[in-house]
DOSE-861944 format. One line per field, with one value per residue: residue in three letters; x, y, z of N, C-alpha, C in turn; residue number from 1. Coordinates in pm, whole numbers. Atoms other than C-alpha are relative to their C-alpha. Layout:
residuo <- [Ala  ...]
n.px <- [X  ...]
n.py <- [Y  ...]
n.pz <- [Z  ...]
ca.px <- [X  ...]
ca.py <- [Y  ...]
ca.pz <- [Z  ...]
c.px <- [X  ...]
c.py <- [Y  ...]
c.pz <- [Z  ...]
num <- [NUM  ...]
***
This chain:
residuo <- [Met  Lys  Val  Phe  Gly  Phe  Val  Gly  Pro  Ser  Gly  Thr  Gly  Lys  Ser  His  Arg  Ala  Val  Trp  Val  Ala  Arg  Glu  Lys  Glu  Ile  Asp  Tyr  Ile  Ile  Asp  Asp  Gly  Leu  Leu  Ile  Arg  Gly  Thr  Gln  Ile  Ile  Ala  Gly  Thr  Ser  Ala  Lys  Arg  Glu  Lys  Thr  Lys  Ile  Gly  Ser  Ile  Lys  Cys  Ala  Leu  Phe  Lys  Asn  Thr  Glu  His  Ala  Asp  Glu  Val  Lys  Lys  Ala  Ile  Gln  Asp  Asn  Asn  Pro  Glu  Ser  Ile  Leu  Ile  Leu  Gly  Thr  Ser  Asp  Gly  Met  Val  Glu  Thr  Ile  Ala  Lys  Thr  Leu  Gly  Phe  Pro  Gly  Val  Ser  Glu  Lys  Ile  Tyr  Ile  His  Glu  Val  Ala  Thr  Glu  Phe  Glu  Ile  Arg  Gln  Ala  Leu  Ser  Thr  Arg  Lys  Glu  Gln  Gly  Lys  His  Val  Ile  Pro  Val  Pro  Thr  Phe  Glu  Ile  Lys  Lys  Asp  Phe  Ser  Gly  Tyr  Phe  Leu  Asp  Pro  Leu  Gln  Ile  Phe  Arg  Arg  Lys  Gly  Lys  Gly  Ser  Phe  Gln  Leu  Val  Gly  Glu  Lys  Ser  Val  Val  Arg  Pro  Thr  Phe  Ser  Tyr  Met  Gly  Ser  Tyr  Thr  Ile  Ser  Asp  Tyr  Thr  Ile  Tyr  Gln  Ile  Val  Glu  His  Val  Ala  Ser  Asn  Met  Glu  Gly  Val  Ser  Arg  Val  Ser  Arg  Phe  Arg  Ala  Glu  Asn  Tyr  Pro  Glu  Gly  Ile  Tyr  Ile  Glu  Met  Asp  Leu  Val  Leu  Val  Tyr  Gly  Tyr  Cys  Ile  Lys  Pro  Leu  Leu  Arg  Asp  Val  Gln  Lys  Lys  Val  Ile  Asn  Glu  Val  Glu  Thr  Leu  Thr  Ala  Leu  Asn  Ile  Arg  Arg  Leu  Asn  Ile  Thr  Ala  Lys  Ser  Leu  Val  Val  Asn  Ser  Ser  Lys  Ala  Ile  Asp  Ala  Ile]
n.px <- [-93  -1  -112  8  -124  -38  -113  -35  -128  -90  -18  106  110  94  16  57  124  18  100  134  88  44  133  115  35  21  -106  -42  -143  -68  -125  -58  -134  -46  64  137  53  161  19  -141  -104  -30  18  -151  -70  -105  20  -96  -43  -122  -120  -111  -14  124  30  69  119  85  27  56  135  54  26  -65  -50  112  18  89  122  83  72  139  115  58  75  137  89  16  112  114  54  84  -60  -138  -68  -157  -51  -114  -34  57  94  -54  -56  98  28  -129  11  123  1  -82  55  86  144  102  -50  39  146  36  -122  24  -129  -10  63  127  3  -80  3  -122  -64  -25  -99  -124  -39  -54  -121  -106  -53  -71  -128  -82  -21  -6  127  87  102  30  126  34  -18  -159  -17  8  -119  -111  -95  -83  -42  -97  -92  60  69  143  95  132  50  148  72  156  90  114  139  96  -70  -62  -17  -74  -15  -136  -14  -87  -157  -109  -151  -94  -122  -98  -61  -139  10  35  -125  -130  -106  98  -39  -22  11  -80  58  -63  100  126  -41  -25  155  40  -82  74  136  -4  -68  75  99  -16  5  -107  -126  -75  -8  -145  -30  112  -27  119  -17  97  46  77  140  -54  -123  20  -101  -17  -105  0  -10  -19  121  -24  68  129  116  67  -104  66  69  -91  -41  67  14  -113  29  98  -47  -135  57  61  -137  -67  101  32  -116  -58  104  -14  108  -69  54  -21  -117  -24  -67  -26  -54  -126  -42  40  -75  69  -19  56  107  84  50  79  103  81  51]
n.py <- [-17  120  39  72  54  29  104  50  7  -113  -6  62  -122  -67  -135  -50  39  -54  -111  45  48  -111  -68  113  23  -159  -12  -135  -10  127  -8  70  -4  -116  -121  -30  -76  -19  -41  -30  -82  79  -72  12  138  -2  144  126  34  -101  70  42  158  43  16  -141  -22  56  -56  -125  43  46  -104  30  -124  -46  -124  29  38  -84  -91  32  25  -117  -61  76  -41  -130  -6  69  49  118  142  2  128  -6  97  80  89  122  -13  -33  -133  -98  -5  -56  -143  -53  -11  -83  -133  -17  9  101  85  -12  58  77  13  36  67  -27  102  -18  -91  -12  112  71  -41  -164  5  54  -142  -102  60  12  -141  -19  80  -40  -127  -43  -109  2  -119  -55  -15  -167  -75  -31  -118  26  58  -17  -48  105  105  -45  109  126  6  -51  24  11  108  -8  121  4  117  6  -18  53  20  -124  -108  11  -105  4  50  -66  -18  60  -24  108  -34  91  -48  50  129  78  21  92  -118  -137  -122  -168  -71  -100  -154  -19  36  -77  -112  23  4  -141  -95  30  -53  -170  -38  2  -94  -117  -108  27  7  137  15  -68  51  84  74  69  47  109  34  112  -48  -60  -87  -173  -28  -157  -14  -142  15  -105  -10  -60  -136  0  68  -35  73  74  113  105  73  90  96  93  63  115  86  80  63  114  103  45  87  113  58  33  16  -104  -92  -138  -87  -166  -34  -167  -19  -139  -66  -53  -95  -5  -6  -40  94  -67  90  37  -97  -40  95  -35  -129]
n.pz <- [106  41  103  96  69  141  -12  126  -5  46  153  56  49  -121  11  128  -28  -134  25  32  -117  -101  63  21  -118  -74  -115  21  -25  13  -37  75  -13  -90  30  -28  104  14  171  112  -83  -92  -105  -96  46  92  93  -13  132  -12  -70  83  34  -10  -130  -35  55  -79  -110  53  13  -128  -91  -116  -103  -81  35  99  -47  -104  74  73  -103  -35  114  -15  -104  70  133  -71  124  -9  55  49  69  -8  125  -69  96  -42  -107  -119  36  10  -150  -52  19  -54  -164  -39  -15  -98  61  -38  111  111  -11  93  99  104  76  134  130  17  65  140  65  -10  93  -37  -103  47  86  -95  -64  89  -9  -121  -1  108  2  -147  2  -113  1  -115  56  26  121  6  -32  -131  -45  80  -97  -70  86  94  21  47  136  -31  100  -37  73  -2  3  34  -13  145  -31  105  120  39  -108  -117  -113  -50  -159  -67  69  -71  55  -32  -28  -19  -112  0  -27  104  74  -17  -27  -5  113  -41  107  -56  17  135  86  -3  80  133  13  -5  91  118  8  -2  113  125  8  105  -137  -110  53  -44  -155  -53  -127  -58  -131  -39  -141  -14  -138  19  49  148  7  -1  100  40  98  63  123  83  107  125  -13  88  -44  -131  -97  -100  64  31  -110  -19  107  -30  -137  28  78  -60  -105  56  51  -100  -78  92  29  -120  -110  -109  -25  -30  -87  33  116  -7  122  21  130  -42  112  121  132  111  92  87  39  -85  -48  105  -17  -123  44]
ca.px <- [67  15  344  368  668  789  1019  1224  1594  1860  1830  1481  1309  1151  1260  1141  800  785  573  330  272  249  -16  -200  -222  -268  57  184  555  826  1144  1406  1782  1827  1583  1243  1040  694  570  858  1033  1290  1202  1522  1765  2103  2093  2275  2358  2625  2839  3154  3124  2849  2889  2843  2565  2377  2445  2326  1988  1959  1981  2283  2408  2231  2242  2094  1823  1735  1679  1427  1258  1220  1113  825  718  707  496  289  207  -82  108  444  618  956  1146  1373  1559  1400  1119  1370  1523  1209  1114  1478  1425  1070  1193  1507  1289  1057  764  452  497  467  104  105  388  394  642  806  689  323  376  620  633  938  1045  1054  1249  1510  1545  1590  1860  2047  2066  2168  2451  2575  2554  2538  2217  2011  1686  1602  1216  1232  1280  1654  1637  1570  1898  2130  2329  2405  2494  2763  2989  2774  2613  2240  1967  1602  1363  960  731  405  126  -94  -461  -619  -524  -269  -315  -77  -66  242  314  606  967  1254  1641  1880  2223  2544  2683  3067  3009  2894  3224  3538  3759  3672  3715  3826  3754  4056  4022  4227  3968  3680  3877  3945  3539  3485  3755  3583  3242  3323  3593  3368  3102  3069  3160  3414  3777  3939  3958  4230  4177  3994  3961  3758  3699  3543  3320  3110  2780  2958  3191  3242  3409  3540  3678  3769  3703  3811  3541  3521  3421  3074  2873  2630  2862  2572  2353  2644  2791  2471  2439  2814  2726  2418  2596  2912  2675  2492  2810  2987  2690  2607  2964  3082  2763  2917  2673  2790  2697  2820  3003  3117  3227  3398  3445  3812  3901  3819  3967  3883  3804  3681  3499  3311  3234  3089  2879  2735  2647]
ca.py <- [-8061  -8373  -8544  -8705  -8915  -8945  -9255  -9383  -9485  -9208  -9118  -9248  -8895  -8810  -8438  -8417  -8549  -8381  -8064  -8271  -8496  -8212  -8065  -8385  -8427  -8033  -8044  -7692  -7744  -7994  -8092  -8187  -8259  -7993  -7743  -7605  -7528  -7364  -7332  -7195  -7051  -7194  -7078  -7201  -7468  -7548  -7787  -8108  -8077  -7786  -8033  -8148  -8517  -8754  -8823  -8442  -8444  -8716  -8558  -8231  -8414  -8562  -8226  -8340  -7983  -7850  -7480  -7612  -7789  -7542  -7285  -7486  -7577  -7211  -7134  -7416  -7284  -6916  -7038  -7305  -7517  -7752  -8043  -8111  -8375  -8507  -8665  -8966  -9250  -9495  -9536  -9502  -9160  -8992  -9089  -8995  -8652  -8600  -8697  -8476  -8163  -8257  -8342  -8564  -8908  -8973  -9023  -9143  -9266  -9241  -9453  -9364  -9679  -9554  -9243  -9317  -9614  -9882  -9727  -9335  -9484  -9668  -9343  -9122  -9375  -9384  -8998  -8984  -9255  -9130  -8765  -8694  -8478  -8379  -8175  -7937  -7881  -7462  -7238  -7160  -6808  -6930  -7106  -6958  -6728  -7054  -7267  -7054  -7263  -7557  -7670  -7515  -7591  -7487  -7754  -7711  -7974  -8037  -8271  -8390  -8259  -8392  -8446  -8184  -8005  -7946  -7790  -7664  -7827  -7638  -7535  -7710  -7688  -7929  -7922  -8119  -8114  -8164  -8483  -8621  -8574  -8774  -8516  -8138  -7829  -7480  -7206  -6942  -6562  -6557  -6779  -6547  -6256  -6418  -6486  -6096  -5961  -6151  -6043  -5661  -5637  -5748  -5528  -5215  -4908  -5086  -5062  -5302  -5386  -5182  -5326  -5613  -5768  -6047  -6162  -6512  -6578  -6870  -6673  -6556  -6343  -5949  -5818  -5464  -5352  -5039  -4996  -4819  -4685  -4564  -4183  -4106  -4366  -4303  -4414  -4505  -4746  -4901  -4968  -5125  -5322  -5473  -5534  -5738  -5936  -6009  -6133  -6377  -6508  -6570  -6709  -6955  -7063  -7113  -7152  -6883  -6651  -6274  -6079  -5752  -5620  -5254  -5115  -4778  -4576  -4516  -4334  -4263  -4345  -4194  -4473  -4287  -4575  -4675  -4313  -4239  -4546  -4456  -4113]
ca.pz <- [17118  16904  16768  16459  16323  15973  15963  15678  15628  15536  15153  15087  15015  15373  15345  14980  15108  15452  15331  15167  15447  15688  15472  15423  15802  15906  16086  16147  16228  16112  16275  16021  16072  16345  16216  16333  16024  15971  15619  15418  15710  15936  16277  16505  16477  16288  15987  16034  15652  15760  15964  15821  15907  15929  16299  16351  16134  16330  16653  16508  16422  16766  16935  17139  17202  17485  17351  17021  17192  17438  17137  16964  17295  17340  17005  17041  17360  17193  16901  17106  16787  16768  16613  16505  16261  16340  16042  16160  15999  16253  16530  16791  16632  16614  17007  17098  16963  17098  17452  17424  17338  17595  17378  17480  17319  16955  16894  16535  16274  15909  15703  15392  15184  15293  15076  14807  14571  14574  14252  14383  14701  14499  14274  14584  14735  14408  14386  14739  14691  14356  14371  14746  14711  15023  15053  15294  15286  15262  14982  14862  14967  15341  15367  15113  15376  15577  15295  15121  14938  14888  14565  14607  14376  14415  14352  14316  14391  14215  14261  13965  14028  13702  13360  13258  13576  13867  14209  14342  14693  14787  14712  14848  14815  14743  14882  14882  15231  15283  15461  15143  14967  14918  15077  15061  14830  14851  14608  14614  14608  14280  14124  14241  14101  13776  13742  13829  13612  13323  13373  13437  13159  12901  12988  12753  12995  13175  13101  13356  13727  13902  14253  14406  14737  14878  15251  15290  15588  15679  15582  15248  15103  15105  14779  14718  14398  14198  13831  13558  13343  12987  12966  12818  13010  13305  13596  13844  13621  13498  13845  13918  13594  13681  14049  13927  13677  13885  14173  13939  13780  14087  14274  13982  13920  14267  14490  14725  14871  14818  15117  14983  14683  14703  14362  14311  13985  14050  13713  13373  13016  12702  12455  12145  11993  12274  12382  12040  12066  12408  12253]
c.px <- [-8  123  -15  155  2  133  48  152  50  -21  -133  -97  -97  6  -37  -158  -83  -114  -133  -51  -47  -143  -112  -71  -35  106  61  163  60  137  88  157  53  -88  -138  -64  -156  -25  102  104  66  7  123  67  127  -3  134  83  135  124  85  7  -138  -41  -49  -132  -142  -18  -83  -166  -56  2  93  82  -88  -40  -105  -138  -75  -65  -125  -79  -72  -80  -157  -108  -54  -116  -79  -84  -109  47  132  33  150  43  152  15  -58  -110  79  65  -110  -64  105  -6  -141  31  124  -64  -125  -146  -92  66  -46  -128  -21  125  -36  153  26  -52  -178  -26  86  6  166  88  69  109  145  80  72  145  110  50  74  146  87  35  8  -87  -72  -102  -29  -130  -23  74  170  21  -4  139  137  113  76  46  123  111  -40  -65  -139  -78  -135  -78  -182  -61  -157  -58  -97  -140  -95  82  51  -10  94  -18  133  -11  90  138  90  137  65  145  100  96  149  17  -30  108  86  94  -68  67  9  -18  103  -27  29  -108  -141  25  0  -176  -28  60  -57  -110  15  75  -72  -149  32  -29  116  129  77  -48  119  23  -92  51  -114  24  -103  -44  -87  -151  28  98  -39  118  -15  105  -13  -1  43  -84  15  -82  -96  -113  -38  50  -106  -62  105  70  -126  -19  140  -25  -113  52  121  -57  -56  105  69  -81  -26  125  57  -67  24  -122  92  -89  -4  102  -12  88  7  34  129  45  -72  87  -75  7  -114  -126  -121  -100  -103  -139  -113  -93  -115]
c.py <- [-154  -16  -116  -57  -45  -75  -41  -6  130  -14  -39  102  52  162  48  -15  67  127  -63  -83  79  56  -74  -22  137  -11  128  12  -162  31  -81  11  127  124  5  89  13  47  -8  63  -81  99  -2  -148  23  -142  -86  -12  105  -62  -70  -151  -67  -26  140  15  -80  55  139  -28  -41  123  -28  121  59  160  -28  -49  70  132  -40  -33  131  56  -73  62  161  -7  -86  -89  -106  -149  29  -142  -12  -104  -75  -118  -156  40  61  163  85  20  65  169  88  14  108  157  4  6  -117  -109  -2  -80  -97  15  -21  -49  51  -86  23  134  39  -151  -47  58  165  -32  -54  130  98  -62  23  155  40  -46  53  149  89  116  -11  98  33  54  170  35  52  133  -5  -46  26  49  -120  -116  58  -93  -142  10  6  20  25  -117  11  -117  0  -142  16  24  -74  -15  121  100  -25  77  -2  -13  97  0  -40  39  -118  34  -133  19  -45  -133  -83  -8  -91  111  146  99  132  76  132  112  31  -52  87  135  -16  5  155  85  -28  49  166  44  4  70  138  111  -12  -32  -116  40  54  -48  -92  -80  -63  -73  -126  -35  -108  12  34  67  151  11  155  5  145  -45  109  24  81  161  -1  -96  34  -84  -96  -120  -99  -70  -102  -112  -119  -49  -108  -109  -89  -99  -113  -91  -75  -90  -142  -103  -88  -59  71  96  148  74  132  24  148  21  158  35  67  100  -22  -20  34  -125  69  -94  -44  131  36  -103  10  116  -30]
c.pz <- [-49  -97  -90  -39  -130  -2  -157  -17  -86  -183  -64  -68  123  6  -143  22  123  -32  -42  87  116  -35  3  169  79  95  -41  -10  -48  70  -81  6  80  -27  41  -108  8  -116  -77  102  119  119  112  -51  -85  -66  24  -126  27  84  -95  -8  37  145  78  -43  77  130  8  13  142  97  121  64  65  -46  -137  44  55  -125  -78  89  -2  -115  -17  102  -40  -78  31  -140  42  -14  -63  -87  7  -85  113  -80  67  108  135  -15  39  166  80  -7  65  149  27  -5  97  -39  86  -100  -118  -23  -132  -76  -121  -54  -151  -116  -2  -101  -122  -40  2  -112  42  154  -27  -84  99  53  -113  -11  110  -10  -96  -17  126  25  135  -20  117  -47  18  -120  12  70  172  48  -70  92  70  -69  -116  -28  -40  -115  66  -106  68  -45  53  -23  -44  32  -95  83  -90  -103  -43  99  103  90  54  160  89  -57  106  -45  7  7  -14  117  -15  32  -125  -119  34  9  9  -123  40  -161  17  -49  -146  -96  -4  -97  -166  -83  -28  -93  -138  -28  -35  -123  -135  7  -66  119  52  -87  60  155  70  134  65  135  50  136  17  146  3  -68  -159  -27  -38  -132  2  -132  -69  -138  -77  -117  -124  -5  -116  26  144  97  80  -52  -43  106  39  -72  48  125  -12  -63  54  107  -50  -47  91  76  -86  0  135  130  135  4  19  88  -26  -101  -30  -127  -5  -115  28  -81  -119  -102  -124  -111  -113  -49  66  28  -106  -20  98  -46  -104]
num <- [1  2  3  4  5  6  7  8  9  10  11  12  13  14  15  16  17  18  19  20  21  22  23  24  25  26  27  28  29  30  31  32  33  34  35  36  37  38  39  40  41  42  43  44  45  46  47  48  49  50  51  52  53  54  55  56  57  58  59  60  61  62  63  64  65  66  67  68  69  70  71  72  73  74  75  76  77  78  79  80  81  82  83  84  85  86  87  88  89  90  91  92  93  94  95  96  97  98  99  100  101  102  103  104  105  106  107  108  109  110  111  112  113  114  115  116  117  118  119  120  121  122  123  124  125  126  127  128  129  130  131  132  133  134  135  136  137  138  139  140  141  142  143  144  145  146  147  148  149  150  151  152  153  154  155  156  157  158  159  160  161  162  163  164  165  166  167  168  169  170  171  172  173  174  175  176  177  178  179  180  181  182  183  184  185  186  187  188  189  190  191  192  193  194  195  196  197  198  199  200  201  202  203  204  205  206  207  208  209  210  211  212  213  214  215  216  217  218  219  220  221  222  223  224  225  226  227  228  229  230  231  232  233  234  235  236  237  238  239  240  241  242  243  244  245  246  247  248  249  250  251  252  253  254  255  256  257  258  259  260  261  262  263  264  265  266  267  268  269  270  271  272  273  274  275  276  277  278  279]
***
C-alpha cells in the first residue's frame, strides 16, 4: 500500500481539497480527522469534529483510543486499498497516524500551498476563525445522523474545465463542531414543540396538536404527536404531508436530525368552511 500525506496548518482548507487531491493522485482512500473515507462513503472511524473539546479532537484525529484505531485497522485490512491519503497539520502528525495504524512509511507528501493560492488559504483561515466552520469530505447524508444538533450544510465543489464549463468534483459537508463555540447551546423540547405546532396548525386540514412528546438522543430526536383533524380531508395523505413539512422545518431551523416522527390522527372536528373547501 502506498501512503501519501496531505499537510497544512489547521483551517487552511485541507479537507476542502482532499477529494480533489486524491482524484489527481488516483488515491483510493482518505484518512481525515479520525475517519476512513472511500469515495463518498465513511468506511470506519469516528469524526474528531464530534468531540466537545479541542484536546479531545486532536486525540481522536491521532487515533489515541485503541478501539478507534483497531476499528480503522480492521477496515483497512478488509478493504486492502492500494493507496491511502492521510491528512495532517504537520509532517509529524501524518507520520504518527501512519505509525499508529501500522502503515508503511509515508512515501510522498503534498502540501496545502502546492494546491491552493495564498488568497485561498487566507480565506479558509478567516472562515475558520470567524465562523468556526469545518469541512468533512463526504456528502451530508453520510454524516447527518452523527451530527444531530450541529450546524450542517452541504457544499458542492466544482472545477473549471473550460470557458463557462464546470465539472463537479465532489460533495462535502460544512459543520460547526461544539469545540468551535464560545460555550455551548441547547434546544429545549418546548422550542421543538412550538415549531411543530406552528407548522402543523397552519396546514389546511389540521385543527391542532393535542399531544406532543420528543426524546433527544445523540443520533437525533424521536417525536410522537397526536393531531385533531378537520372532517372532510383524506387522512393518510394529510398525515404524510404533515410529517414531511414538520421534518423539513425542524431540521432546517435546529440542525437536529429527526430519526422518527410518529403521527396519530386522534380525533376529528367539523369545520364547515374547511370541509366545504375540501369537497
